[in-house]
C-alpha positions as CSV (number, residue, x, y, z in Angstrom):
1,M,111.8,-5.3,190.4
2,K,110.0,-8.4,191.7
3,H,113.0,-10.4,192.9
4,S,115.0,-7.5,194.5
5,Y,115.6,-7.7,198.2
6,S,117.2,-4.3,199.2
7,I,114.3,-1.9,198.6
8,T,113.8,1.9,198.6
9,F,110.2,3.1,198.1
10,I,110.3,6.2,196.0
11,L,107.3,8.5,196.6
12,C,108.5,11.0,194.0
13,F,111.9,12.2,193.0
14,F,112.3,15.3,195.2
15,Y,110.4,13.8,198.1
16,T,112.7,10.8,198.0
17,V,115.9,12.9,198.0
18,L,114.8,14.8,201.1
19,N,112.7,12.3,203.0
20,A,112.8,8.7,201.7
21,Q,112.8,5.9,204.3
22,T,115.1,3.1,203.2
23,V,114.4,-0.4,204.5
24,D,116.9,-3.1,204.1
25,F,115.5,-6.6,204.0
26,P,117.5,-9.9,204.4
27,D,118.6,-11.6,201.1
28,D,116.0,-13.9,199.5
29,Q,118.3,-16.8,200.4
30,N,117.6,-16.1,204.1
31,F,114.0,-17.2,203.4
32,Y,114.1,-19.6,200.6
33,N,117.1,-21.6,199.4
34,P,115.8,-24.3,197.1
35,K,117.5,-27.5,196.0
36,V,116.1,-28.7,192.6
37,T,117.1,-32.1,191.0
38,T,117.2,-32.5,187.3
39,T,114.2,-34.8,187.2
40,E,111.3,-33.3,185.3
41,K,107.8,-34.2,184.5
42,T,105.3,-32.4,182.3
43,I,101.5,-32.4,182.1
44,Q,100.7,-31.1,178.6
45,E,97.0,-30.3,179.3
46,P,94.2,-31.3,181.6
47,D,92.5,-34.6,181.0
48,I,89.0,-34.4,179.7
49,S,87.5,-35.2,183.1
50,T,85.1,-33.8,185.7
51,N,87.9,-33.8,188.2
52,N,91.6,-33.3,187.3
53,A,92.8,-33.6,190.9
54,Q,94.0,-37.1,190.6
55,Q,95.9,-36.3,187.4
56,L,97.8,-33.6,189.2
57,Q,98.3,-35.6,192.4
58,N,99.7,-38.6,190.6
59,A,102.3,-36.4,188.9
60,I,103.3,-34.8,192.2
61,D,103.6,-38.2,193.9
62,A,105.6,-39.7,191.1
63,L,108.2,-36.9,191.4
64,E,108.4,-37.2,195.1
65,K,109.1,-41.0,194.9
66,K,112.1,-40.1,192.6
67,G,113.5,-37.8,195.2
68,G,111.9,-34.6,193.8
69,G,112.2,-32.5,190.7
70,T,110.2,-30.0,188.6
71,L,106.6,-30.5,187.5
72,F,105.5,-28.4,184.5
73,I,101.7,-27.9,184.3
74,K,100.7,-26.7,180.8
75,A,97.5,-26.2,178.8
76,S,96.5,-26.3,175.2
77,E,94.7,-23.5,173.4
78,K,91.4,-25.4,173.6
79,N,91.9,-27.1,177.0
80,K,93.3,-24.9,179.7
81,I,90.9,-25.4,182.7
82,Y,91.9,-27.9,185.4
83,K,88.8,-28.8,187.4
84,I,89.7,-29.6,191.0
85,E,87.0,-31.2,193.3
86,N,89.3,-32.5,196.1
87,E,92.4,-31.2,197.8
88,I,95.8,-31.7,196.2
89,I,98.7,-32.3,198.5
90,L,102.0,-30.6,197.7
91,K,105.1,-32.6,198.6
92,S,108.7,-32.1,199.7
93,N,111.3,-31.5,197.0
94,V,108.7,-31.0,194.3
95,H,108.8,-27.7,192.5
96,I,105.7,-26.8,190.3
97,K,105.9,-24.5,187.4
98,V,102.5,-23.5,186.0
99,A,102.0,-22.0,182.6
100,P,100.3,-18.5,182.6
101,D,97.3,-19.7,180.5
102,V,96.4,-22.4,183.1
103,V,93.2,-21.9,185.1
104,F,92.3,-23.9,188.2
105,T,88.7,-23.9,189.2
106,T,86.2,-26.0,191.2
107,S,82.5,-26.8,191.4
108,S,82.6,-28.4,194.8
109,P,79.4,-27.6,196.7
110,R,81.3,-27.4,200.0
111,K,84.2,-25.3,201.2
112,I,87.4,-26.4,199.4
113,T,91.1,-25.9,199.5
114,L,92.6,-26.6,196.0
115,F,96.3,-27.1,197.0
116,S,97.8,-27.6,200.5
117,A,101.2,-28.4,202.1
118,G,102.0,-29.4,205.6
119,K,98.3,-29.6,206.6
120,Q,98.1,-33.4,207.1
121,E,101.6,-34.8,207.5
122,E,103.3,-35.2,210.9
123,T,106.7,-33.9,209.8
124,P,107.4,-30.6,208.0
125,I,107.1,-30.4,204.2
126,S,110.2,-28.6,202.9
127,N,112.0,-27.5,199.8
128,F,109.0,-27.0,197.5
129,S,107.4,-24.3,195.4
130,M,104.5,-23.4,193.2
131,T,105.2,-20.5,190.8
132,C,104.4,-19.4,187.2
133,S,106.7,-20.6,184.4
134,D,106.9,-17.0,183.4
135,P,107.7,-15.0,186.6
136,D,106.4,-11.8,185.2
137,R,102.9,-13.2,184.6
138,Y,100.2,-15.0,186.7
139,F,98.4,-18.3,186.5
140,T,94.8,-18.2,187.6
141,F,92.4,-19.5,190.2
142,D,88.8,-18.9,189.1
143,F,86.4,-18.7,192.0
144,S,84.1,-16.2,190.3
145,K,81.1,-18.6,190.3
146,R,81.4,-19.6,193.9
147,I,78.7,-18.7,196.5
148,A,79.4,-15.2,197.9
149,G,79.3,-14.6,201.7
150,E,78.3,-17.9,203.1
151,Q,80.8,-20.4,204.4
152,K,79.8,-23.3,202.1
153,G,81.0,-21.3,199.2
154,G,84.4,-20.8,200.8
155,S,87.5,-21.3,198.6
156,I,91.2,-21.3,199.3
157,A,93.7,-21.5,196.5
158,V,96.7,-22.6,198.7
159,S,96.8,-23.5,202.4
160,L,100.1,-23.9,204.3
161,G,100.8,-25.5,207.7
162,G,103.9,-27.2,208.8
163,V,106.2,-26.1,206.0
164,R,109.9,-25.0,205.6
165,N,111.9,-23.5,202.8
166,F,109.1,-22.8,200.4
167,K,107.9,-20.4,197.8
168,I,104.4,-19.6,196.5
169,A,104.1,-17.0,193.8
170,D,102.4,-15.6,190.7
171,L,98.7,-16.4,191.6
172,H,95.8,-14.4,190.2
173,V,92.7,-15.2,192.2
174,K,89.3,-14.2,190.7
175,D,87.1,-14.4,193.7
176,N,83.4,-13.7,194.3
177,F,83.5,-12.3,197.9
178,T,83.7,-15.9,199.3
179,Q,84.7,-16.6,202.8
180,F,88.4,-17.4,203.5
181,S,91.5,-15.7,202.1
182,S,93.1,-16.8,198.9
183,I,96.2,-18.0,200.7
184,T,96.2,-19.2,204.3
185,V,99.2,-19.8,206.5
186,N,97.9,-21.6,209.6
187,L,98.8,-24.0,212.4
188,L,98.9,-27.8,212.1
189,T,97.8,-29.6,215.2
190,I,99.4,-33.1,215.4
191,S,98.4,-33.9,219.0
192,K,97.3,-32.1,222.1
193,T,100.9,-31.1,222.7
194,E,102.5,-31.1,219.2
195,F,102.1,-28.4,216.6
196,L,103.7,-27.4,213.3
197,F,103.7,-24.0,211.6
198,A,105.4,-22.2,208.7
199,K,109.0,-21.1,208.8
200,D,111.4,-19.8,206.2
201,G,109.5,-19.0,203.0
202,I,108.5,-16.4,200.4
203,I,105.0,-15.6,199.2
204,E,104.9,-13.0,196.5
205,H,103.4,-11.6,193.3
206,L,99.8,-12.2,194.1
207,K,96.7,-10.5,192.8
208,T,93.2,-11.0,194.2
209,E,89.9,-9.4,193.1
210,N,86.5,-9.4,194.7
211,G,87.8,-10.3,198.2
212,H,85.4,-10.8,201.1
213,Y,85.7,-8.0,203.8
214,G,86.6,-10.4,206.6
215,Y,89.3,-12.2,204.5
216,G,91.2,-11.1,201.4
217,T,94.5,-12.1,199.8
218,V,96.6,-13.6,202.6
219,Q,95.9,-14.6,206.2
220,N,98.8,-15.6,208.4
221,Q,98.0,-17.0,211.8
222,A,101.5,-18.4,212.8
223,G,104.9,-18.2,211.1
224,I,108.5,-17.3,211.5
225,N,110.9,-15.7,209.0
226,I,108.5,-15.2,206.1
227,L,108.8,-12.6,203.3
228,Y,105.6,-11.3,201.6
229,R,106.2,-9.2,198.5
230,N,104.2,-7.5,195.8
231,L,100.7,-8.4,197.0
232,N,97.8,-6.6,195.4
233,G,94.3,-7.1,196.8
234,E,90.9,-5.7,195.7
235,G,88.5,-6.3,198.5
236,G,89.2,-7.5,202.1
237,A,92.6,-7.2,203.8
238,T,95.6,-7.8,201.5
239,L,98.0,-9.0,204.3
240,R,96.2,-10.1,207.4
241,L,98.6,-11.0,210.3
242,E,96.0,-12.3,212.8
243,S,96.9,-14.9,215.4
244,G,93.4,-15.5,216.9
245,A,93.1,-19.1,216.0
246,I,96.2,-20.3,217.9
247,G,95.3,-19.3,221.4
248,K,95.1,-22.7,223.0
249,P,98.2,-24.1,221.4
250,H,100.2,-21.0,222.4
251,V,99.4,-21.7,226.0
252,I,101.2,-25.1,225.6
253,D,104.0,-24.0,223.2
254,R,105.0,-20.3,223.4
255,S,107.1,-20.6,220.2
256,I,103.9,-20.6,218.2
257,R,103.6,-17.0,217.1
258,L,104.2,-14.5,214.3
259,D,107.8,-13.3,214.3
260,K,110.3,-12.0,211.7
261,I,107.5,-11.3,209.2
262,Y,108.7,-9.0,206.4
263,A,106.6,-7.5,203.7
264,Y,107.2,-5.1,200.8
265,N,104.8,-3.4,198.3
266,I,101.4,-4.3,199.8
267,Q,98.4,-2.7,198.1
268,C,94.7,-2.5,198.8
269,K,91.9,-1.2,196.6
270,N,88.2,-0.9,197.5
271,G,88.6,-3.2,200.5
272,Q,89.3,-3.2,204.2
273,A,93.0,-2.4,204.6
274,A,96.4,-3.1,203.0
275,V,97.7,-4.6,206.3
276,T,95.9,-5.8,209.4
277,L,97.7,-6.6,212.7
278,S,95.5,-8.5,215.2
279,P,97.4,-10.3,218.0
280,H,94.5,-11.6,220.1
281,T,96.2,-13.5,223.0
282,I,99.7,-14.0,221.4
283,N,102.9,-12.2,222.3
284,N,104.0,-11.8,218.7
285,G,107.5,-10.8,217.6
286,L,108.9,-8.4,214.9
287,V,107.0,-7.3,211.8
288,T,108.9,-5.1,209.2
289,I,106.8,-3.8,206.3
290,D,107.6,-1.2,203.7
291,N,105.8,0.5,200.8
292,V,102.1,0.2,201.6
293,K,99.3,1.8,199.6
294,A,95.6,1.7,200.2
295,V,93.2,3.3,197.7
296,S,89.5,3.6,198.7
297,C,89.8,1.2,201.6
298,E,88.2,1.4,205.1
299,A,91.7,2.4,206.3
300,G,95.3,2.1,205.2
301,L,96.2,-0.1,208.2
302,I,94.2,-1.7,211.0
303,I,96.3,-2.2,214.1
304,A,94.2,-4.0,216.6
305,S,94.8,-4.3,220.3
306,G,95.1,-7.7,222.1
307,F,91.8,-9.4,222.8
308,L,90.5,-12.1,225.1
309,S,87.4,-14.0,224.3
310,A,85.0,-15.3,227.0
311,K,83.4,-17.7,224.4
312,K,86.8,-19.3,223.9
313,G,87.4,-19.6,227.6
314,E,90.2,-17.1,227.7
315,K,88.5,-15.1,230.4
316,D,85.2,-15.5,232.4
317,K,82.2,-13.3,232.1
318,S,83.4,-11.1,234.9
319,G,86.6,-10.4,232.9
320,T,89.0,-12.6,235.1
321,I,91.7,-13.9,232.8
322,T,92.0,-17.7,232.5
323,P,95.4,-19.0,233.7
324,G,97.9,-19.3,230.8
325,Y,96.2,-16.6,228.7
326,A,97.2,-12.9,228.3
327,Y,96.4,-10.0,226.1
328,G,98.5,-10.2,222.9
329,Y,100.7,-7.7,221.2
330,F,103.3,-7.2,218.5
331,D,107.0,-6.3,219.3
332,S,107.4,-2.5,219.8
333,N,110.3,-2.5,217.3
334,S,107.9,-3.4,214.5
335,S,107.6,-0.9,211.7
336,I,105.3,-0.1,208.7
337,S,107.0,2.5,206.6
338,N,106.1,4.6,203.6
339,V,102.4,4.2,204.0
340,T,100.1,6.1,201.6
341,V,96.4,6.2,202.2
342,V,94.2,7.6,199.3
343,Y,90.7,8.6,200.1
344,G,87.9,6.9,198.1
345,T,84.2,6.2,198.3
346,Q,84.1,2.5,197.3
347,A,85.6,1.0,200.5
348,Q,84.2,-2.0,202.4
349,L,83.1,-0.9,205.9
350,R,82.4,-3.0,208.9
351,P,78.9,-2.0,210.2
352,Q,80.2,-0.6,213.5
353,R,82.9,1.4,211.8
354,R,80.5,3.4,209.7
355,A,80.0,5.6,212.7
356,F,83.5,6.9,212.3
357,V,82.6,8.6,209.0
358,P,82.2,12.4,209.4
359,C,78.7,13.6,209.2
360,S,79.2,15.5,205.9
361,Q,80.2,12.2,204.2
362,R,77.3,10.0,205.6
363,K,75.3,10.3,202.4
364,L,78.1,8.3,200.7
365,L,77.2,5.2,202.8
366,A,75.3,2.5,201.1
367,Q,72.1,1.4,202.8
368,T,72.3,-2.3,201.9
369,R,75.0,-4.8,202.5
370,N,77.7,-5.7,199.9
371,T,77.7,-9.0,198.1
372,D,79.9,-10.5,200.9
373,L,76.9,-10.2,203.2
374,E,79.0,-8.5,205.9
375,S,80.3,-5.0,204.8
376,F,78.7,-1.8,203.5
377,K,80.1,0.3,200.7
378,G,81.2,3.8,201.8
379,P,84.1,6.3,202.1
380,T,87.5,5.7,203.7
381,V,87.1,6.1,207.4
382,A,90.5,7.2,208.5
383,G,94.2,6.9,207.8
384,I,94.7,4.1,210.4
385,I,92.3,2.3,212.6
386,Y,94.7,2.0,215.5
387,F,92.9,0.5,218.5
388,A,96.3,-0.8,219.8
389,L,97.1,2.9,220.7
390,D,94.1,3.3,223.0
391,G,96.3,2.6,226.1
392,K,99.9,2.3,227.3
393,E,99.9,-1.1,229.1
394,K,101.2,-4.0,227.1
395,T,99.6,-6.3,229.7
396,K,96.3,-4.9,228.5
397,G,97.0,-5.6,224.8
398,Y,98.2,-2.1,223.9
399,Y,101.4,-1.5,221.8
400,T,102.8,0.8,219.2
401,V,104.2,0.3,215.7
402,N,106.7,2.6,214.2
403,L,105.2,4.5,211.2
404,P,107.9,6.5,209.4
405,H,106.7,8.5,206.3
406,F,102.9,8.1,206.6
407,K,100.7,10.3,204.4
408,M,97.0,10.7,203.5
409,L,95.9,11.9,200.0
410,D,92.7,13.3,198.5
411,F,90.8,13.4,201.9
412,P,88.1,16.1,202.3
413,T,89.2,19.2,204.1
414,I,87.5,21.9,206.1
415,D,89.3,25.3,206.3
416,G,92.5,23.5,205.2
417,Q,92.2,20.8,207.8
418,L,91.6,17.1,207.1
419,E,88.0,16.1,208.0
420,N,88.9,12.5,208.6
421,K,91.2,11.5,211.4
422,K,94.7,10.2,210.9
423,F,94.2,7.7,213.7
424,V,91.0,6.2,215.1
425,K,92.0,4.8,218.5
426,S,88.8,3.6,220.1
427,M,85.1,2.9,219.5
428,K,84.5,5.9,221.8
429,E,85.4,8.1,218.8
430,I,82.2,7.3,216.9
431,I,80.6,10.5,215.6
432,K,77.1,11.0,217.0
433,N,74.2,13.4,216.4
434,C,74.6,13.7,212.6
435,S,71.5,15.3,211.0
436,Y,71.6,12.3,208.7
437,S,73.1,9.2,210.3
438,G,73.3,7.0,207.1
439,L,73.7,4.0,209.3
440,A,71.3,1.3,208.0
441,P,70.6,-1.2,210.8
442,V,72.1,-4.7,210.6
443,P,69.5,-7.4,211.5
444,K,70.4,-9.4,214.6
445,K,69.8,-12.7,212.8
446,H,72.4,-11.8,210.2
447,K,74.9,-10.7,212.9
448,K,74.7,-14.2,214.5
449,S,75.1,-15.9,211.2
450,V,78.2,-13.9,210.3
451,N,79.8,-14.4,213.8
452,K,79.1,-18.2,213.6
453,T,80.7,-18.7,210.3
454,K,83.7,-16.5,211.2
455,K,84.2,-18.5,214.4
456,K,84.3,-21.7,212.4
457,A,86.8,-20.2,210.0
458,E,89.1,-19.3,212.9
459,N,89.0,-22.9,214.2
């Protein structure tokens, strides 16, 4: 049930009786404990306008001035599309309930965030929410006509920075393989020495389709004590815990990190992975995740090692580490339990990782790039891409994550043995000398374009 907080993942009845891993999560009140005044305001339908952003912002601001309350956003049968051409700022103490027939969309020619909180203010935004008026249904963000692949078509439904005591739920994002994740949880820089980031919140009941390989449903760069629940992503990474954009601030303030991140029921289909851990230069804390399923994705999980970038000044060209930086990791008590990886042939594959595909499966690789302009369609590579397991030294960015009750289904076998690996631990494990490589080259010009736009996205 969507709002339960003590969870047991049931693989099947008999398997559960003998082997089930039970994971107890803190009560919801530990993450989100709202205070809602009786003041209410209702928008019955979108104005007939080329931009409904001001209509929505005015209603939010009016409630904030009254000390908060609940804003109901509704739609009529003939008028349900809210066109948003500039960013709407969510405010403290304002709780938004969106009717399930409401559709938010944009025609902005540039990258755009539709709703944000704690991205501009110098104090945390707290006690706020944006959910559906029917918690069993979704309201919609329609990015299906945005430009795929290129940064100028990038679209973000909700972006969070310095926020506290919050809840975002019930979003259905219809994407078009655009850059940027549907929801981003990133750092807010106030000054050279002051920063804000998310703490104490719930993000749940999300559905994304046609996600870009390098992005997906949720990307979290920094945050403490956050619960993710019931995330379903088609394309990209469903839950990406990647702290690459906060390297410089972390040198100044070591509290900026990912810690006490909980997640339950995270699913990926035809994408990159259900969960990605990528610490870069940050000594991240505890991650506890349960009930993960990936169907026809590059891998079920991607657990990356720590990484230092010479381009970002974290080390020099000779490899000498810049003072203040170190290889990142996640706490060794972190766990991802009850993981099921189902083999499929519609996964999004990073160009370099196609070389992990067994020779007998190379004919399943597409020879042209996907619509996202980055990935190639192909078969599931392995159970887990686990580069963090390629060494034992935490000081070099290596770490382990507990993986109780992990299984792989429907993978090809040879003489009863799985042909694909459970773990791929290093780029050294690429498979060479296939009679048919299936590895269409990626033009150098395109590589530079992709790297440039992804670098901008991180910053």
